[in-house]
N, C-alpha and C positions, 0 to 999 in steps of 0.2 A: 706627772707623772707622780704616781704616792709610794708609798711602803707601809705596809702593814705596823711596824714599830715607829711611824710616824703620825703625830696628830695635826693636823692641817690647822685646826682649832685652838691649839695651845702650843705655841710658838717661843721660844726663848733663842735671842741673837747674843750675841758675843763680840767684842772687837778690842783689840790695843791700840793705843796710839791712834794713826790715822784711822785704822778700822773702827775704832771707837765713834769716832765722828760720823763717818760714813753710815754706822750702825743705827746710831741717834737720828741721823736724817732719812735713812729708811723707815723706822719706826716710826718718825713723826707723820709719814705720809699716810696714815691709817686704813691703809690698803690692805695690808697683810693682817692676819692675827696673832700681832705679837702682844704675849703677855708678860714677856721677862725681858729686859736690856740690862746686859751687863757690859760696864766700861772699865777698862783697864787704861789707866793713866792718859786719858783720851786728851790728844792735841787740840782743843777748843781754842787756841791760840792763832792758830791757822792763819784767818785774815789779819789779825794785829801785826802779824810776823811778815805777811806778806805787803802790808802799809808799810813795815819798818824797812824792807827789803832785803831780809834774812827769814830765811826758811832752813831749818837743820844748818846743814852745813854751806847752804847755798847763799852768796852775797848777789844784790843785783840793785838794779835804779828802777824801783817801782813805778817812776813816770816815762821811762824809756828800756820797756822790757824786748830782751835778747828774743830771737826765734826759741833758741834753747836755750835752757839753765842748767849747769851742772850741779848736781846735789849731791855730794859725795861720790859713791860708785852709780847712781842713778842719774838719767836727763828727765828734765822737765820741760814740758814744751811751753811756750810764753802762755796757753791758752789755761793753763791748770792755775796760774798766778792771776789772769784775769777772771777766772770764774770765781776764787774764793776772795779776791784784794776787798770786796763792798760786800759780801755777806755776812750776815747777821745771825752766825749760827745759835746765840741763845733764843732770837724770837723764830727761828725756825724750829729749833726742837721742842719749844713750848708744846706744839699741840700732842705729843704722847702723852698717852693718859691712864698709863698701867705701871706695871711694878718697875724700879729703877736700883741698881746697885751701882755705884762708882769706887772703885779704890785706887788710891793714888798715892805715892810715898813721898815720905817729906823730904828726899834728896835730890829729886829730879829736877836735873839741870837744864833740861829741853822744855820742860811745861812747869810755868810756875803753879804750883797748887792752885793758888786761888782760880785759875780758871774753873778748874772743878769743884770747885766749891759755888762760885756762880751757877755752874751746872747744876747742881744741887740743889741750890736756892728756887731756881727756875723750875725743876719739878717739883720738891714739894710745896711751891707757893701755889700751884694748882688746886689746892687744899681738895683733893680726892679720896676716897678712900681708898687707899694702896699702899704699898710699901716702898719707900723711897729711902736710898740707905746711902752715907758717904762714910767710908772704910778710910782711913789713913795708916799706911802701916809706917811705923818709924826704919826710917834708914833706907826706905824703899827706892830705887833711882827708878830712872826709864827705861823697861826694858828690864825688868824683874831678875835678879839672883834666883840661883837655886835655892837658897835658903830662904828668901823673901816670895817666891813661887810657892812653897809650901804654906805660908802662913795666909796667902792669897788665896789657893786652893780651899784651904778650910773654909773662908768667908765666903767663897764662892758654892761650895757644898749645902754650906746652909742656908744662903737664902734660895735656892734653887728648890730644896724640898718644901720651903713653906709655902 
């Protein structure tokens, strides 16, 4: 299905947290015409967390996974952990070759900002003629506050209009 206001040859996708990782994986498949990838506090730590037996609110033995893992208000099937535990996200995402914006806060207690720095390096090291930006927002936490949202939205607007 197509809409007259949409351009299938110029797609921008954006994801926050785990959605950022999903968007990164989709963009890397090169199956779609994704020209801009926008990631807010992406959780590229998922495989490392799974190996450590902790994912956000969940704790488990990664060598003896239960069928169901309680993660705060969510329930995760063991297949979720099995699918990510040996994934090399940075190897997976390196195939995306167009514009990238990563925005991460300095006070994120769920995802160490170093994961976003590493993703930035992966995207930047492809040495292609594209725009790859990494914006660090002072005092930004995981799941930005309204005040930080305003800053992030201004960064987003500037990036999209390029």
